[in-house]
C-alpha positions in Angstrom: -18.4 -35.8 62.2 -19.9 -32.2 62.6 -17.0 -30.6 60.7 -17.5 -32.8 57.7 -21.2 -32.1 57.7 -20.5 -28.4 57.7 -18.1 -28.7 54.8 -20.7 -30.5 52.8 -23.1 -27.6 53.4 -20.5 -25.1 52.3 -19.7 -27.0 49.1 -23.4 -26.9 48.2 -23.3 -23.1 48.6 -20.8 -22.8 45.7 -22.9 -22.1 42.6 -22.2 -23.9 39.4 -20.9 -22.0 36.3 -23.2 -22.5 33.4 -21.0 -21.8 30.4 -19.8 -23.8 27.4 -16.5 -22.0 27.1 -15.0 -21.3 30.6 -14.0 -24.1 32.9 -15.5 -24.2 36.3 -12.1 -24.7 37.9 -8.5 -25.4 36.8 -7.3 -28.6 35.4 -3.7 -29.9 35.5 -4.1 -33.0 33.4 -0.8 -32.4 31.5 1.2 -32.1 34.7 0.6 -34.7 37.4 2.8 -32.9 39.9 0.8 -29.7 39.7 -2.4 -31.7 40.0 -1.1 -33.4 43.1 0.0 -30.1 44.6 -3.4 -28.6 44.0 -5.1 -31.5 45.8 -2.9 -31.1 48.9 -4.9 -30.1 52.0 -3.3 -27.3 54.1 -4.1 -26.5 57.6 -6.7 -23.9 58.4 -4.3 -21.2 59.6 -2.3 -21.6 56.4 -5.5 -21.0 54.4 -6.1 -17.9 56.4 -2.6 -16.7 55.4 -3.5 -17.5 51.7 -6.6 -15.3 51.9 -4.6 -12.5 53.6 -2.1 -12.7 50.7 -5.1 -12.5 48.2 -6.4 -9.3 49.9 -2.9 -7.9 49.9 -2.7 -8.3 46.1 -5.9 -6.3 45.8 -4.7 -3.6 48.2 -1.3 -3.1 46.5 -2.3 -3.1 42.8 -4.7 -1.1 40.6 -8.1 -2.4 39.9 -7.9 -4.0 36.5 -8.1 -7.3 34.8 -4.5 -8.3 35.7 -5.1 -7.8 39.4 -8.2 -9.9 39.2 -6.4 -12.8 37.5 -3.6 -12.6 40.2 -6.2 -13.0 42.9 -8.1 -16.0 41.5 -5.4 -18.6 42.3 -5.6 -17.9 46.0 -9.4 -18.0 46.0 -9.7 -21.2 44.0 -7.3 -23.1 46.3 -9.3 -22.2 49.4 -12.5 -23.1 47.7 -11.2 -26.6 46.7 -10.5 -27.4 50.4 -13.1 -26.0 52.7 -11.9 -26.0 56.3 -13.6 -23.2 58.1 -16.9 -21.2 57.8 -15.3 -17.7 57.8 -12.5 -18.6 55.4 -14.8 -20.4 53.0 -17.5 -17.7 53.1 -14.9 -15.0 52.4 -13.5 -17.0 49.5 -17.0 -17.4 48.0 -17.6 -13.6 48.5 -14.2 -12.7 46.9 -14.9 -15.0 44.0 -18.3 -13.3 43.4 -16.8 -9.9 43.6 -14.1 -10.8 41.0 -16.5 -12.5 38.7 -19.2 -9.8 38.5 -16.8 -7.8 36.3 -17.0 -10.4 33.6 -19.9 -11.1 31.3 -19.6 -14.8 31.2 -19.5 -15.2 35.0 -21.8 -12.4 35.9 -24.8 -14.7 36.4 -22.9 -16.9 38.8 -21.6 -13.9 40.7 -25.1 -12.7 41.4 -26.3 -16.2 42.4 -23.2 -16.5 44.6 -23.8 -13.3 46.4 -27.3 -14.4 47.2 -26.1 -17.7 48.4 -23.4 -16.1 50.6 -26.1 -13.9 52.2 -27.9 -17.1 53.1 -24.8 -18.5 54.9 -25.2 -15.8 57.6 -28.3 -17.5 59.0 -28.1 -19.6 62.1 -29.1 -22.8 60.3 -26.0 -22.7 58.1 -23.5 -23.0 60.8 -23.5 -22.6 64.6 -22.0 -19.5 66.1 -18.9 -21.3 67.4 -18.0 -22.4 63.8 -18.7 -18.9 62.4 -16.6 -17.0 64.9 -13.5 -19.3 65.0 -11.4 -17.5 62.3 -13.6 -14.4 61.9 -10.8 -12.0 62.9 -8.5 -13.4 60.2 -10.7 -12.3 57.3 -12.4 -9.0 56.2 -15.9 -10.5 56.2 -18.5 -7.7 56.1 -21.6 -7.7 58.3 -24.8 -9.1 56.8 -26.5 -5.7 56.1 -23.4 -4.5 54.1 -23.5 -7.8 52.1 -27.2 -7.3 51.3 -26.5 -3.7 50.3 -23.9 -4.9 47.9 -26.3 -7.5 46.5 -28.9 -4.7 46.1 -26.5 -2.5 44.2 -25.6 -5.3 41.9 -29.2 -6.0 41.2 -29.8 -2.3 40.5 -26.8 -2.1 38.1 -28.2 -5.1 36.2 -31.7 -3.7 35.9 -33.3 -6.1 38.4 -34.9 -3.1 40.0 -37.8 -4.8 41.9 -35.5 -7.3 43.8 -33.1 -4.4 44.5 -36.1 -2.3 45.8 -37.1 -5.1 48.1 -33.6 -5.3 49.6 -33.2 -1.5 50.0 -36.6 -1.2 51.7 -35.7 -4.0 54.1 -32.5 -2.2 55.0 -34.1 1.3 55.0 -31.6 2.6 52.5 -33.8 5.3 51.2 -31.5 6.6 48.5 -31.4 3.1 47.0 -35.2 2.9 47.3 -35.6 6.3 45.5 -33.2 5.2 42.8 -35.1 2.0 42.1 -38.4 4.0 42.0 -36.8 6.3 39.4 -35.6 3.4 37.3 -39.1 1.9 37.4 -40.5 5.2 36.2 -42.2 5.8 39.5 -41.2 9.4 40.0 -44.3 10.3 42.0 -43.6 7.6 44.5 -40.0 8.6 44.7 -40.9 12.3 45.3 -43.5 11.4 47.9 -40.9 9.3 49.8 -38.3 12.1 49.6 -40.7 14.7 50.9 -41.8 12.3 53.7 -38.2 11.7 54.7 -37.5 15.4 54.6 -40.4 16.1 56.9 -39.0 13.5 59.4 -35.3 14.1 59.1 -34.0 16.8 56.6 -30.6 16.1 55.1 -28.6 17.7 52.3 -28.5 14.4 50.3 -32.3 14.2 50.3 -32.5 17.8 48.9 -30.1 16.8 46.2 -32.3 13.8 45.3 -35.3 16.1 45.2 -33.4 18.4 42.9 -32.7 15.5 40.6 -36.3 14.5 40.6 -37.8 18.0 40.1 -34.9 19.3 37.9 -34.8 22.5 40.0 -31.5 24.0 41.0 -32.9 25.7 44.0 -33.0 22.4 45.9 -29.2 22.1 45.5 -28.8 25.5 47.0 -31.0 24.5 50.0 -28.9 21.4 50.4 -25.8 23.6 50.4 -27.1 25.9 53.0 -28.4 23.1 55.2 -25.0 21.5 55.2 -23.4 24.8 56.1 -21.4 24.8 52.9 -20.0 21.3 53.5 -21.9 19.1 51.0 -19.7 18.5 48.0 -22.6 16.5 46.5 -24.8 19.6 46.4 -22.3 21.7 44.4 -21.5 18.8 42.2 -25.1 18.1 41.4 -25.7 21.8 40.8 -22.8 22.2 38.5 -23.7 19.1 36.4 -27.3 20.3 36.2 -26.3 23.7 34.9 -23.7 22.2 32.5 -26.2 19.8 31.0 -28.9 22.5 30.7 -26.4 24.8 28.9 -25.4 22.0 26.6 -29.0 21.1 25.7 -29.7 24.7 24.9 -26.6 24.9 22.8 -27.5 21.8 20.8 -31.2 23.0 20.4 -30.8 26.7 19.7 -27.1 27.0 18.8 -26.6 29.7 21.5 -23.9 29.8 24.2 -25.4 30.6 27.6 -22.3 32.0 29.2 -24.0 32.8 32.5 -24.9 29.1 33.1 -21.4 28.0 32.3 -20.0 30.6 34.7 -22.3 29.4 37.5 -21.4 25.8 36.8 -17.7 26.7 37.1 -18.4 28.3 40.5 -20.2 25.2 41.7 -17.5 22.9 40.6 -14.8 24.9 42.2 -16.7 25.0 45.5 -17.2 21.2 45.3 -13.5 20.7 44.6 -12.4 22.8 47.6 -14.1 20.2 49.8 -12.9 17.1 47.8 -10.3 17.6 45.1 -10.0 13.9 44.2 -13.2 13.8 42.1 -12.1 13.1 38.6 -15.5 13.5 37.0 -15.8 17.0 38.5 -12.4 18.0 37.2 -13.5 16.8 33.8 -16.7 18.8 33.9 -14.9 21.9 35.0 -12.5 21.5 32.1 -15.5 21.1 29.7 -16.9 24.4 30.9 -13.6 26.0 30.3 -13.5 24.7 26.8 -16.9 26.2 26.0 -15.9 29.6 27.4 -12.4 29.3 25.8 -10.8 29.9 29.2 -7.6 28.0 28.3 -5.7 28.4 31.6 -8.7 26.8 33.4 -8.8 24.1 30.8 -5.1 23.2 31.4 -5.6 23.3 35.2 -8.7 21.1 35.2 -7.5 18.4 32.8 -4.0 18.4 34.3 -5.5 17.6 37.7 -7.8 15.0 36.0 -4.9 13.1 34.5 -2.8 13.3 37.7 -5.6 11.3 39.4 -6.6 9.1 36.5 -4.1 8.9 33.7 -6.0 6.3 31.6 -8.5 8.7 30.0 -7.3 9.6 26.6 -10.0 12.3 26.2 -8.6 14.2 29.1 -5.1 14.0 27.7 -6.4 15.2 24.3 -8.3 18.1 25.9 -5.2 19.0 28.0 -3.1 19.1 24.9 -5.6 21.3 23.1 -5.4 23.7 26.0 -1.7 23.8 25.8 -1.9 24.5 22.1 -4.2 27.4 22.7 -1.8 28.9 25.3 1.1 28.5 23.0 2.9 25.7 24.9 3.3 23.3 22.0 6.1 21.3 23.8 3.7 20.3 26.6 0.9 19.8 24.0 3.2 17.3 22.2 3.8 15.3 25.4 0.0 15.3 26.2 -1.0 14.2 22.7 1.7 11.5 23.0 0.0 10.2 26.2 -3.4 10.4 24.5 -2.2 8.2 21.6 -1.0 5.5 24.1 -4.5 5.2 25.6 -6.3 5.5 22.2 -4.1 3.6 19.9 -6.8 3.1 17.3 -8.2 6.6 17.3 -7.1 8.3 14.1 -8.1 11.8 15.3 -5.6 11.6 18.2 -2.9 10.6 15.8 -3.7 13.5 13.5 -3.5 15.9 16.5 -0.2 14.4 17.5 1.3 14.6 14.0 0.3 18.3 13.7 2.0 19.3 17.0 4.9 16.9 16.7 5.9 18.5 13.4 6.0 21.9 15.0 8.3 20.9 17.8 10.5 18.8 15.6 9.6 15.3 16.7 9.8 14.0 13.2 10.1 10.3 14.2 6.7 10.6 16.0 5.3 12.5 13.0 6.1 9.5 10.8 4.7 7.0 13.3 1.5 9.1 13.4 1.2 9.1 9.6 1.7 5.4 9.5 -1.0 4.8 12.1 -3.4 7.1 10.3 -2.9 5.1 7.1 -3.3 1.8 9.0 -6.6 2.9 10.6 -8.3 5.1 7.9 -6.8 3.5 4.8 -6.5 7.0 3.6 -4.4 10.2 4.2 -5.2 13.8 3.5 -3.1 15.9 5.9 -0.9 17.6 3.3 0.3 20.3 5.6 2.0 17.8 7.9 3.5 15.8 5.0 4.7 19.0 3.3 6.4 20.2 6.5 8.0 16.8 7.0 9.4 16.8 3.5 10.7 20.3 3.9 12.5 19.3 7.1 14.0 16.3 5.3 15.2 18.4 2.3 16.6 21.1 4.6 18.0 18.5 7.0 16.5 20.2 10.0 17.6 18.9 13.5 14.8 17.1 15.3 13.8 17.2 18.9 16.7 14.9 19.9 19.2 17.0 17.9 19.4 14.3 15.2 19.4 15.1 11.4 16.0 14.6 9.8 17.6 12.9 6.7 18.1 9.7 8.8 14.3 9.1 8.2 14.5 9.2 4.4 13.7 5.5 4.0 10.6 5.7 6.2 9.4 8.8 4.4 9.9 7.1 1.0 7.9 4.1 2.3 5.0 6.4 3.4 5.0 8.2 0.0 5.0 4.8 -1.8 2.1 3.7 0.3 -0.1 6.6 -1.0 -0.6 4.5 -4.1 -2.4 1.8 -2.1 -4.7 4.0 -0.1 -7.3 6.7 -0.7 -6.0 10.3 -1.2 -8.6 13.1 -1.4 -6.3 16.2 -1.4 -4.1 16.8 -4.4 -1.6 18.7 -2.2 -0.6 15.3 -0.7 0.6 14.1 -4.1 2.4 17.4 -4.6 4.3 16.9 -1.3 5.1 13.3 -2.2 6.4 14.5 -5.7 8.7 17.0 -4.0 10.2 14.3 -1.9 10.7 12.1 -4.9 12.5 15.0 -6.7 14.8 15.3 -3.6 15.5 11.6 -3.8 16.3 11.8 -7.5 13.3 9.6 -8.4 12.0 11.9 -11.1 9.7 9.3 -12.7 7.9 8.7 -9.5 7.7 12.5 -8.9 6.1 13.0 -12.3 3.6 10.2 -11.6 2.7 11.8 -8.3 2.1 15.2 -10.0 0.0 13.5 -12.6 -2.1 11.8 -9.9 -2.6 15.2 -8.3 -3.8 16.6 -11.7 -6.2 13.7 -12.3 -7.5 14.1 -8.7 -8.5 17.8 -9.2 -9.9 17.1 -12.7 -12.1 14.3 -11.2 -14.2 17.0 -9.5 -17.6 17.7 -11.0 -17.8 20.8 -13.3 -14.1 21.7 -12.6 -13.9 23.6 -15.9 -16.9 25.9 -14.9 -15.9 26.5 -11.2 -13.1 29.0 -10.8 -12.2 27.6 -7.4 -11.7 24.1 -8.8 -10.0 25.5 -11.9 -7.4 27.3 -9.7 -6.3 23.9 -8.4 -5.8 22.6 -11.9 -3.7 25.6 -12.8 -1.6 25.2 -9.6 -1.0 21.5 -10.4 0.2 22.3 -13.9 2.4 25.2 -12.6 4.0 22.9 -10.1 4.6 20.3 -12.9 6.2 23.1 -15.0 8.5 24.1 -12.1 9.7 20.5 -11.7 10.3 20.3 -15.5 12.5 23.4 -15.3 14.8 21.7 -12.8 14.8 18.3 -14.6 13.9 18.8 -18.3 13.3 15.3 -19.7 11.7 15.0 -23.1 9.3 12.1 -22.2 7.9 13.9 -19.1 7.7 17.3 -21.0 5.8 15.6 -23.8 3.3 14.2 -21.3 3.0 17.5 -19.5 2.3 19.3 -22.8 -0.6 16.9 -23.5 -2.1 17.6 -20.1 -1.8 21.3 -20.4 -3.3 21.4 -23.9 -6.2 19.2 -22.7 -6.9 21.6 -19.8 -6.8 24.6 -22.1 -9.3 23.0 -24.5 -11.7 22.3 -21.6 -11.4 25.8 -20.3 -12.0 27.3 -23.8 -15.3 25.4 -24.0 -16.2 26.5 -20.5 -15.5 30.2 -21.3 -17.8 30.0 -24.3 -20.7 28.5 -22.2 -20.2 31.0 -19.4 -20.3 34.1 -21.6 -16.6 34.9 -21.3 -16.2 35.2 -17.6 -13.3 37.4 -16.5 -12.1 35.1 -13.7 -12.0 32.0 -15.9 -10.3 34.1 -18.7 -7.5 35.0 -16.3 -6.9 31.4 -15.4 -6.9 30.6 -19.1 -4.1 33.1 -19.6 -2.1 31.4 -16.9 -2.6 28.1 -18.6 -1.4 29.5 -21.9 1.8 30.8 -20.2 2.4 27.3 -18.8 1.8 25.7 -22.2 4.2 28.2 -23.9 7.0 27.6 -21.5 6.4 23.8 -21.7 6.7 23.9 -25.5 10.0 25.9 -25.2 11.4 23.4 -22.7 10.4 20.4 -24.8 12.0 21.9 -28.0 15.2 22.5 -26.0 15.2 19.0 -24.6 14.7 17.5 -28.1 17.4 19.6 -29.6 19.9 18.5 -26.9 18.9 14.9 -27.5 
């Protein structure tokens, strides 16, 4: 029968999947009822409704992996039971479009697009068969399908095949792009100038500007379009921004004039089309360089309103809010950034710094925990110190709840410092103050001793006044804790630490010819040692 012969031809047009991991099609071996249902042959008009439902899923959902997986069942069913040329060809084309986004199926997607383009020839099926259900599917014309195939080839680096397709279709921008990718700039420029002599257009002037790296061609495109070409202003702004960034990286100077002109170009572009996310981002980048914070907030706010999945835009928006003094909005922006960059420790550090200012202590703790998980270290002593202070003072948080309800989580975070890397001694000091508040004085003394050992581990600490200051501060904090909780064992250990530091400083003073700054620090150490001796004698007398 003619119909059966056509079905055999269509089946041969479905390319095989060459992969040792993915199955070519579904298998319902464990459920006979599902297997039987999958083998059921539906009428052609029912298959048309299935393809319509498939396209409806695409139209009503965002373009992501979940939507793709939702569309595959419809396509697979139509492909298992070919009934009509238009329906089967549309199913093959939809499958290729879905699979080209995956690495394992990309090769088959390209081969399938090529095979589908061959189905448009008269030898594949007569006109009667091709037109029967054509109005039921969104099947593109042949030249659009070839253009799609050429763009796929171009994106995959198959430039010569793409060039051949674009030349056949007289898609000159595609031809020029392929020449550029093949390092044939002279041929690309010659083609652009020839096309300009025949039919001048703003887009061709923009392409010539890209080739010659000359901003004047973008201005010519702008004038030729009578100030209606958003591409001209977008290309001009990007050119000026990149040129200013290259100069900044190379010479370390900020070319304010170029950034200002780029801002003007981007704003003119956005007046014509305000849905360009990349232009909003570039405008915000210019604002960051010039420290125009209201512009930064405006640009990145519009960017995330259109595309809210970009954590960098959320992060930049939050920084803009911080600079304008709106820390509440900055907190919410950093919170969104952390959702989209869950494994980026820098985002969590920014969130913790702002959250502690607005009183979101629960998020501060979550951020600290994430930083420890990702970096296996923690050094932001300012945030930890502010969190401990809020806990001790029982400050109300953002939800008007007492901060002391988080005591157990703070204790767990402080205990975890023993298992990760700590590079700032102030972190141990903050942990020690929490332990004192929780009446865990032994752990507090251990934390202060860790702080002392950390600063003493620095090279030449006894000869560097800046490092020696940290040693003195650690011992003074230890003394202050001993005043509040004078225990003989801890006082005895503190005395040994202080005397050891004094001896090292005395040796350093001798080598450095009695430097005044080191001598002053030595006097402070002597005062700490004297008071420690007094407290120790009192504690032993009471015992």
